[in-house]
N, CA, C and O atoms as a GROMACS GRO file, in nm:
protein
  392
    1MET      N    1 -21.777   1.936  13.897
    1MET     CA    2 -21.792   2.086  13.822
    1MET      C    3 -21.635   2.137  13.857
    1MET      O    4 -21.565   2.136  13.958
    2PRO      N    5 -21.618   2.181  13.715
    2PRO     CA    6 -21.514   2.228  13.725
    2PRO      C    7 -21.461   2.363  13.794
    2PRO      O    8 -21.541   2.455  13.811
    3GLY      N    9 -21.317   2.376  13.837
    3GLY     CA   10 -21.282   2.515  13.894
    3GLY      C   11 -21.324   2.616  13.851
    3GLY      O   12 -21.410   2.591  13.766
    4ALA      N   13 -21.306   2.745  13.867
    4ALA     CA   14 -21.338   2.874  13.822
    4ALA      C   15 -21.211   2.896  13.743
    4ALA      O   16 -21.111   2.850  13.799
    5ARG      N   17 -21.191   2.949  13.637
    5ARG     CA   18 -21.091   2.969  13.560
    5ARG      C   19 -21.024   3.105  13.645
    5ARG      O   20 -21.098   3.187  13.698
    6PRO      N   21 -20.889   3.117  13.650
    6PRO     CA   22 -20.806   3.219  13.709
    6PRO      C   23 -20.818   3.357  13.598
    6PRO      O   24 -20.827   3.342  13.476
    7THR      N   25 -20.817   3.497  13.670
    7THR     CA   26 -20.817   3.621  13.618
    7THR      C   27 -20.702   3.659  13.586
    7THR      O   28 -20.608   3.579  13.583
    8ARG      N   29 -20.690   3.784  13.557
    8ARG     CA   30 -20.595   3.833  13.542
    8ARG      C   31 -20.572   3.945  13.625
    8ARG      O   32 -20.654   4.024  13.670
    9LEU      N   33 -20.438   3.941  13.640
    9LEU     CA   34 -20.421   4.031  13.783
    9LEU      C   35 -20.434   4.182  13.694
    9LEU      O   36 -20.438   4.198  13.572
   10SER      N   37 -20.443   4.300  13.826
   10SER     CA   38 -20.377   4.434  13.753
   10SER      C   39 -20.209   4.454  13.781
   10SER      O   40 -20.130   4.403  13.860
   11ASP      N   41 -20.203   4.530  13.698
   11ASP     CA   42 -20.038   4.588  13.687
   11ASP      C   43 -19.996   4.581  13.824
   11ASP      O   44 -19.884   4.539  13.856
   12GLN      N   45 -20.129   4.643  13.948
   12GLN     CA   46 -19.999   4.648  14.046
   12GLN      C   47 -20.002   4.536  14.105
   12GLN      O   48 -19.892   4.506  14.149
   13GLU      N   49 -20.096   4.448  14.129
   13GLU     CA   50 -20.116   4.331  14.169
   13GLU      C   51 -19.985   4.261  14.110
   13GLU      O   52 -19.904   4.194  14.174
   14VAL      N   53 -19.982   4.278  14.031
   14VAL     CA   54 -19.848   4.180  13.916
   14VAL      C   55 -19.705   4.226  14.036
   14VAL      O   56 -19.642   4.152  14.112
   15GLU      N   57 -19.693   4.377  14.011
   15GLU     CA   58 -19.580   4.423  14.109
   15GLU      C   59 -19.554   4.377  14.214
   15GLU      O   60 -19.441   4.336  14.239
   16ILE      N   61 -19.693   4.374  14.332
   16ILE     CA   62 -19.641   4.325  14.453
   16ILE      C   63 -19.640   4.201  14.464
   16ILE      O   64 -19.611   4.155  14.574
   17GLN      N   65 -19.668   4.118  14.361
   17GLN     CA   66 -19.677   4.007  14.358
   17GLN      C   67 -19.501   3.926  14.325
   17GLN      O   68 -19.455   3.827  14.383
   18LEU      N   69 -19.451   3.988  14.242
   18LEU     CA   70 -19.328   4.012  14.117
   18LEU      C   71 -19.252   4.039  14.293
   18LEU      O   72 -19.175   3.952  14.335
   19ALA      N   73 -19.278   4.141  14.364
   19ALA     CA   74 -19.160   4.146  14.465
   19ALA      C   75 -19.144   4.045  14.550
   19ALA      O   76 -19.039   4.039  14.613
   20ALA      N   77 -19.235   3.955  14.565
   20ALA     CA   78 -19.215   3.845  14.646
   20ALA      C   79 -19.155   3.681  14.592
   20ALA      O   80 -19.149   3.579  14.661
   21CYS      N   81 -19.118   3.698  14.461
   21CYS     CA   82 -19.106   3.581  14.404
   21CYS      C   83 -18.886   3.637  14.315
   21CYS      O   84 -18.851   3.672  14.202
   22PRO      N   85 -18.821   3.617  14.424
   22PRO     CA   86 -18.732   3.632  14.369
   22PRO      C   87 -18.719   3.600  14.219
   22PRO      O   88 -18.808   3.536  14.164
   23GLY      N   89 -18.621   3.639  14.159
   23GLY     CA   90 -18.582   3.549  14.039
   23GLY      C   91 -18.677   3.575  13.905
   23GLY      O   92 -18.647   3.520  13.799
   24TRP      N   93 -18.730   3.615  13.910
   24TRP     CA   94 -18.853   3.645  13.844
   24TRP      C   95 -18.888   3.786  13.812
   24TRP      O   96 -18.902   3.869  13.901
   25GLN      N   97 -18.905   3.820  13.660
   25GLN     CA   98 -18.915   3.958  13.604
   25GLN      C   99 -19.043   3.983  13.491
   25GLN      O  100 -19.104   3.894  13.432
   26LEU      N  101 -19.057   4.085  13.485
   26LEU     CA  102 -19.129   4.081  13.378
   26LEU      C  103 -19.093   4.077  13.239
   26LEU      O  104 -19.004   4.163  13.244
   27ALA      N  105 -19.096   4.051  13.151
   27ALA     CA  106 -19.036   4.048  13.012
   27ALA      C  107 -19.169   3.990  12.916
   27ALA      O  108 -19.224   3.882  12.939
   28SER      N  109 -19.207   4.079  12.810
   28SER     CA  110 -19.310   4.111  12.720
   28SER      C  111 -19.448   4.069  12.761
   28SER      O  112 -19.526   3.997  12.699
   29ALA      N  113 -19.463   4.124  12.875
   29ALA     CA  114 -19.598   4.116  12.928
   29ALA      C  115 -19.571   3.956  12.998
   29ALA      O  116 -19.684   3.925  13.033
   30LYS      N  117 -19.520   3.892  13.019
   30LYS     CA  118 -19.510   3.718  13.090
   30LYS      C  119 -19.393   3.750  13.208
   30LYS      O  120 -19.295   3.823  13.196
   31LEU      N  121 -19.422   3.696  13.286
   31LEU     CA  122 -19.329   3.622  13.407
   31LEU      C  123 -19.229   3.545  13.352
   31LEU      O  124 -19.247   3.437  13.296
   32TYR      N  125 -19.077   3.626  13.376
   32TYR     CA  126 -18.992   3.537  13.268
   32TYR      C  127 -18.852   3.490  13.423
   32TYR      O  128 -18.794   3.553  13.512
   33ARG      N  129 -18.856   3.348  13.373
   33ARG     CA  130 -18.718   3.347  13.458
   33ARG      C  131 -18.614   3.260  13.351
   33ARG      O  132 -18.658   3.202  13.252
   34ARG      N  133 -18.490   3.262  13.383
   34ARG     CA  134 -18.404   3.214  13.330
   34ARG      C  135 -18.324   3.089  13.413
   34ARG      O  136 -18.232   3.119  13.490
   35PHE      N  137 -18.346   3.014  13.404
   35PHE     CA  138 -18.262   2.868  13.516
   35PHE      C  139 -18.168   2.845  13.429
   35PHE      O  140 -18.184   2.824  13.309
   36ASP      N  141 -18.032   2.849  13.510
   36ASP     CA  142 -17.882   2.754  13.512
   36ASP      C  143 -17.865   2.654  13.519
   36ASP      O  144 -17.896   2.624  13.635
   37PHE      N  145 -17.837   2.584  13.478
   37PHE     CA  146 -17.810   2.417  13.567
   37PHE      C  147 -17.650   2.402  13.521
   37PHE      O  148 -17.592   2.472  13.438
   38SER      N  149 -17.597   2.294  13.593
   38SER     CA  150 -17.414   2.201  13.555
   38SER      C  151 -17.441   2.165  13.423
   38SER      O  152 -17.373   2.221  13.338
   39ASP      N  153 -17.502   2.106  13.394
   39ASP     CA  154 -17.526   2.045  13.239
   39ASP      C  155 -17.683   1.985  13.180
   39ASP      O  156 -17.789   1.976  13.241
   40PHE      N  157 -17.653   1.952  13.051
   40PHE     CA  158 -17.793   1.914  12.989
   40PHE      C  159 -17.870   1.844  13.102
   40PHE      O  160 -17.965   1.904  13.152
   41ASN      N  161 -17.840   1.732  13.142
   41ASN     CA  162 -17.874   1.678  13.223
   41ASN      C  163 -17.976   1.672  13.349
   41ASN      O  164 -18.060   1.593  13.392
   42ALA      N  165 -17.913   1.820  13.390
   42ALA     CA  166 -17.985   1.882  13.494
   42ALA      C  167 -18.048   1.972  13.457
   42ALA      O  168 -18.112   2.014  13.553
   43ALA      N  169 -18.069   2.031  13.367
   43ALA     CA  170 -18.186   2.138  13.298
   43ALA      C  171 -18.299   2.043  13.250
   43ALA      O  172 -18.418   2.063  13.273
   44PHE      N  173 -18.243   1.923  13.173
   44PHE     CA  174 -18.339   1.839  13.122
   44PHE      C  175 -18.424   1.735  13.262
   44PHE      O  176 -18.529   1.672  13.247
   45GLY      N  177 -18.351   1.742  13.373
   45GLY     CA  178 -18.449   1.713  13.453
   45GLY      C  179 -18.499   1.773  13.585
   45GLY      O  180 -18.522   1.715  13.692
   46PHE      N  181 -18.510   1.886  13.557
   46PHE     CA  182 -18.578   2.011  13.595
   46PHE      C  183 -18.700   2.044  13.482
   46PHE      O  184 -18.818   2.066  13.510
   47MET      N  185 -18.654   2.042  13.375
   47MET     CA  186 -18.824   2.010  13.266
   47MET      C  187 -18.883   1.900  13.307
   47MET      O  188 -19.006   1.897  13.304
   48ALA      N  189 -18.822   1.804  13.347
   48ALA     CA  190 -18.965   1.680  13.369
   48ALA      C  191 -18.974   1.702  13.489
   48ALA      O  192 -19.096   1.706  13.502
   49ARG      N  193 -18.924   1.724  13.606
   49ARG     CA  194 -19.000   1.762  13.720
   49ARG      C  195 -19.089   1.854  13.705
   49ARG      O  196 -19.197   1.822  13.753
   50ALA      N  197 -19.084   2.002  13.635
   50ALA     CA  198 -19.144   2.079  13.598
   50ALA      C  199 -19.264   2.067  13.534
   50ALA      O  200 -19.363   2.130  13.571
   51ALA      N  201 -19.264   1.985  13.437
   51ALA     CA  202 -19.400   1.947  13.376
   51ALA      C  203 -19.467   1.829  13.464
   51ALA      O  204 -19.565   1.810  13.392
   52LEU      N  205 -19.478   1.760  13.542
   52LEU     CA  206 -19.541   1.706  13.604
   52LEU      C  207 -19.600   1.817  13.705
   52LEU      O  208 -19.720   1.809  13.729
   53ILE      N  209 -19.544   1.894  13.752
   53ILE     CA  210 -19.625   2.030  13.838
   53ILE      C  211 -19.720   2.053  13.748
   53ILE      O  212 -19.838   2.019  13.757
   54ALA      N  213 -19.648   2.136  13.625
   54ALA     CA  214 -19.740   2.247  13.544
   54ALA      C  215 -19.889   2.126  13.531
   54ALA      O  216 -20.003   2.164  13.559
   55GLU      N  217 -19.855   1.975  13.480
   55GLU     CA  218 -19.986   1.953  13.433
   55GLU      C  219 -20.067   1.882  13.559
   55GLU      O  220 -20.162   1.810  13.528
   56SER      N  221 -20.032   1.901  13.715
   56SER     CA  222 -20.122   1.918  13.800
   56SER      C  223 -20.168   2.032  13.840
   56SER      O  224 -20.226   2.054  13.946
   57LEU      N  225 -20.145   2.096  13.765
   57LEU     CA  226 -20.193   2.285  13.804
   57LEU      C  227 -20.261   2.250  13.648
   57LEU      O  228 -20.217   2.362  13.624
   58ASP      N  229 -20.300   2.222  13.571
   58ASP     CA  230 -20.330   2.218  13.450
   58ASP      C  231 -20.317   2.391  13.399
   58ASP      O  232 -20.407   2.466  13.361
   59HIS      N  233 -20.184   2.415  13.414
   59HIS     CA  234 -20.106   2.514  13.344
   59HIS      C  235 -19.968   2.516  13.263
   59HIS      O  236 -19.874   2.528  13.341
   60HIS      N  237 -19.941   2.510  13.168
   60HIS     CA  238 -19.844   2.477  13.115
   60HIS      C  239 -19.744   2.619  13.071
   60HIS      O  240 -19.798   2.726  13.047
   61PRO      N  241 -19.615   2.604  13.064
   61PRO     CA  242 -19.550   2.714  13.055
   61PRO      C  243 -19.467   2.742  12.893
   61PRO      O  244 -19.458   2.642  12.821
   62GLU      N  245 -19.435   2.815  12.863
   62GLU     CA  246 -19.392   2.838  12.773
   62GLU      C  247 -19.266   2.829  12.815
   62GLU      O  248 -19.241   2.913  12.902
   63TRP      N  249 -19.152   2.742  12.780
   63TRP     CA  250 -18.990   2.795  12.753
   63TRP      C  251 -18.953   2.677  12.676
   63TRP      O  252 -19.019   2.579  12.641
   64SER      N  253 -18.796   2.721  12.651
   64SER     CA  254 -18.706   2.641  12.610
   64SER      C  255 -18.593   2.629  12.645
   64SER      O  256 -18.536   2.698  12.729
   65ASN      N  257 -18.536   2.516  12.571
   65ASN     CA  258 -18.409   2.464  12.685
   65ASN      C  259 -18.330   2.486  12.535
   65ASN      O  260 -18.381   2.490  12.424
   66VAL      N  261 -18.148   2.501  12.583
   66VAL     CA  262 -18.039   2.515  12.555
   66VAL      C  263 -17.923   2.485  12.593
   66VAL      O  264 -17.856   2.573  12.647
   67TYR      N  265 -17.862   2.339  12.573
   67TYR     CA  266 -17.782   2.281  12.708
   67TYR      C  267 -17.811   2.278  12.832
   67TYR      O  268 -17.887   2.204  12.895
   68ASN      N  269 -17.743   2.365  12.863
   68ASN     CA  270 -17.784   2.345  13.051
   68ASN      C  271 -17.884   2.446  13.094
   68ASN      O  272 -17.930   2.440  13.208
   69ARG      N  273 -17.932   2.562  12.991
   69ARG     CA  274 -18.015   2.688  13.031
   69ARG      C  275 -18.159   2.647  13.020
   69ARG      O  276 -18.178   2.572  12.925
   70VAL      N  277 -18.265   2.676  13.090
   70VAL     CA  278 -18.368   2.680  13.044
   70VAL      C  279 -18.483   2.810  13.097
   70VAL      O  280 -18.515   2.857  13.207
   71GLU      N  281 -18.512   2.831  12.986
   71GLU     CA  282 -18.582   2.943  13.025
   71GLU      C  283 -18.752   2.982  12.999
   71GLU      O  284 -18.801   2.950  12.890
   72VAL      N  285 -18.840   3.053  13.106
   72VAL     CA  286 -18.976   2.998  13.125
   72VAL      C  287 -19.055   3.166  13.131
   72VAL      O  288 -19.031   3.264  13.202
   73SER      N  289 -19.145   3.145  13.032
   73SER     CA  290 -19.219   3.233  13.072
   73SER      C  291 -19.398   3.196  13.123
   73SER      O  292 -19.423   3.076  13.116
   74LEU      N  293 -19.477   3.257  13.155
   74LEU     CA  294 -19.578   3.254  13.210
   74LEU      C  295 -19.710   3.365  13.194
   74LEU      O  296 -19.733   3.470  13.253
   75THR      N  297 -19.757   3.320  13.128
   75THR     CA  298 -19.910   3.406  13.107
   75THR      C  299 -20.007   3.277  13.145
   75THR      O  300 -19.977   3.160  13.172
   76THR      N  301 -20.175   3.363  13.132
   76THR     CA  302 -20.262   3.297  13.152
   76THR      C  303 -20.294   3.311  13.075
   76THR      O  304 -20.333   3.428  13.080
   77HIS      N  305 -20.328   3.247  12.914
   77HIS     CA  306 -20.396   3.316  12.775
   77HIS      C  307 -20.547   3.321  12.817
   77HIS      O  308 -20.606   3.417  12.768
   78ASP      N  309 -20.628   3.232  12.903
   78ASP     CA  310 -20.751   3.241  12.865
   78ASP      C  311 -20.817   3.388  12.987
   78ASP      O  312 -20.931   3.434  12.999
   79ALA      N  313 -20.676   3.427  13.063
   79ALA     CA  314 -20.712   3.549  13.135
   79ALA      C  315 -20.684   3.638  13.087
   79ALA      O  316 -20.733   3.740  13.136
   80GLY      N  317 -20.592   3.656  12.968
   80GLY     CA  318 -20.574   3.747  12.887
   80GLY      C  319 -20.453   3.822  12.965
   80GLY      O  320 -20.456   3.945  12.958
   81GLY      N  321 -20.347   3.761  13.037
   81GLY     CA  322 -20.285   3.832  13.089
   81GLY      C  323 -20.211   3.743  13.222
   81GLY      O  324 -20.245   3.625  13.234
   82ILE      N  325 -20.127   3.791  13.304
   82ILE     CA  326 -20.037   3.710  13.442
   82ILE      C  327 -20.178   3.662  13.510
   82ILE      O  328 -20.279   3.719  13.469
   83SER      N  329 -20.189   3.588  13.584
   83SER     CA  330 -20.276   3.608  13.727
   83SER      C  331 -20.248   3.493  13.795
   83SER      O  332 -20.163   3.411  13.762
   84GLU      N  333 -20.337   3.486  13.915
   84GLU     CA  334 -20.249   3.386  14.055
   84GLU      C  335 -20.174   3.225  13.969
   84GLU      O  336 -20.083   3.155  14.013
   85LEU      N  337 -20.231   3.213  13.872
   85LEU     CA  338 -20.164   3.074  13.863
   85LEU      C  339 -20.064   3.102  13.849
   85LEU      O  340 -19.980   3.078  13.936
   86ASP      N  341 -20.033   3.169  13.728
   86ASP     CA  342 -19.895   3.186  13.697
   86ASP      C  343 -19.756   3.197  13.820
   86ASP      O  344 -19.644   3.145  13.813
   87PHE      N  345 -19.824   3.295  13.943
   87PHE     CA  346 -19.714   3.311  14.056
   87PHE      C  347 -19.742   3.122  14.124
   87PHE      O  348 -19.674   3.049  14.196
   88GLU      N  349 -19.851   3.107  14.065
   88GLU     CA  350 -19.861   2.971  14.190
   88GLU      C  351 -19.712   2.903  14.124
   88GLU      O  352 -19.602   2.888  14.178
   89LEU      N  353 -19.767   2.864  13.957
   89LEU     CA  354 -19.668   2.785  13.910
   89LEU      C  355 -19.509   2.858  13.906
   89LEU      O  356 -19.422   2.774  13.884
   90ALA      N  357 -19.469   2.973  13.921
   90ALA     CA  358 -19.352   3.006  13.901
   90ALA      C  359 -19.329   2.991  14.074
   90ALA      O  360 -19.207   2.978  14.078
   91GLY      N  361 -19.359   2.988  14.162
   91GLY     CA  362 -19.311   2.949  14.292
   91GLY      C  363 -19.268   2.800  14.281
   91GLY      O  364 -19.158   2.756  14.312
   92ARG      N  365 -19.350   2.744  14.244
   92ARG     CA  366 -19.333   2.607  14.249
   92ARG      C  367 -19.186   2.547  14.154
   92ARG      O  368 -19.110   2.455  14.184
   93LEU      N  369 -19.182   2.627  14.047
   93LEU     CA  370 -19.053   2.572  13.974
   93LEU      C  371 -18.919   2.617  14.046
   93LEU      O  372 -18.811   2.558  14.050
   94SER      N  373 -18.957   2.748  14.106
   94SER     CA  374 -18.816   2.820  14.188
   94SER      C  375 -18.788   2.697  14.278
   94SER      O  376 -18.685   2.630  14.292
   95ALA      N  377 -18.925   2.686  14.342
   95ALA     CA  378 -18.877   2.543  14.505
   95ALA      C  379 -18.808   2.440  14.397
   95ALA      O  380 -18.705   2.395  14.448
   96LEU      N  381 -18.824   2.403  14.306
   96LEU     CA  382 -18.746   2.272  14.266
   96LEU      C  383 -18.584   2.321  14.239
   96LEU      O  384 -18.495   2.238  14.221
   97VAL      N  385 -18.566   2.440  14.240
   97VAL     CA  386 -18.401   2.460  14.258
   97VAL      C  387 -18.370   2.591  14.354
   97VAL      O  388 -18.250   2.598  14.377
   98ASP      N  389 -18.441   2.686  14.410
   98ASP     CA  390 -18.380   2.748  14.516
   98ASP      C  391 -18.361   2.641  14.667
   98ASP      O  392 -18.307   2.686  14.768
   0.00000   0.00000   0.00000
């Protein structure tokens, strides 16, 4: 039996959780963080590790990479906004670098 799909958090719930998520901010109604690395190999290595985490959560980020920079935006499309799953993934991505 599949697990319950996440539900959208209220604006107040998002603000409370965001305060406990250093480095992340709201941008265009999504969780957003820019990660800077020493070079392309380090950025790509982060993306490879992040992809494994995202797949294990069945939750995939919107992201872009230019040389040593990776920009990540998180939202739960099925929920119509930010959910607990976004904060779970944000925390795991941060743990890779912080």
